[in-house]
N, C-alpha and C positions, 0 to 999 in steps of 0.2 A: 574401242571394241564396240561393234554394233550387234548387240545380242538379240534385238528384235527384228532385224532385217532378214528377209528371205535370201537364200543362196541364189535365187533366180534373178535378183535385182543387182545390177552392176552400175556403179556411178563413180564419178569423181566429185568430191564434195569440198567446198571451201567455206569455212565459218569464220567470220570476221566481225568487226564492229566499226561503226562510223560515228565520229563525234558530231553531235547536233548542237548548234548554237542558236538560241532564241533571245532576242532583245525585247524585254518587257516595255510597256508604255512609259514606265518611270525611268527607263534607261538601264535598269539592271539586266545583266546578261546571264541567262541560264545555260548551262552546258551539261550534256549527258551523252552517254554512249548508247547507240542503238545497234543491237546485235542482229545479224542476218546471215543466211546461209544460201549459197549458190550450189546447185547440183547440175551436173552435165551427165546425161544418160544416153546410152546408145538406143537405136530404134527398137531393138528387140525388148530391152528392158522397159521402154516406154509402153510398148504394146501389152506386155504382161501386167503392168500396173493398171492399165485401162480395161483389160479384158476380165478381170476378176481372178480369183485363185489365191494361192499363198503369197504372191508378190504384190497384190493390190493394196491400196492405202488402208482400206477398212480392215483387212487382215493384220496389217502392221499395227494399227491402233489397238486391235483386240489383244495382240501379243503384249503390247505395252501395258494395257489395263490389267491383264492377268498377272504380269510381273509385279506391278504396283500392289495389287491385292495380296499376292503372296508375301511381299515384303512388309506391308503395313498391317495386314490382318493375320499374320502368321500364327499367332497364339489362338485366334478364334477358328481359323480354317483347319489347322493341323494340331489337334490337342495332344 
């Protein structure tokens, strides 16, 4: 569920992870997963994210921040 995303933004999203292997100079191998997301958007959605307004990235981040503040600071914000 994407609660912070604007209704004007349409995309296909794929979130996955890639295993990374690194060999240390002493021969030890380190392995870890690196998560990443790929988004495919149509031209109209791309333009709305670049033009500003409710679907732009800054607005998305502000909605996320407001949500976190409500969740973490609920007792201080809403007595």
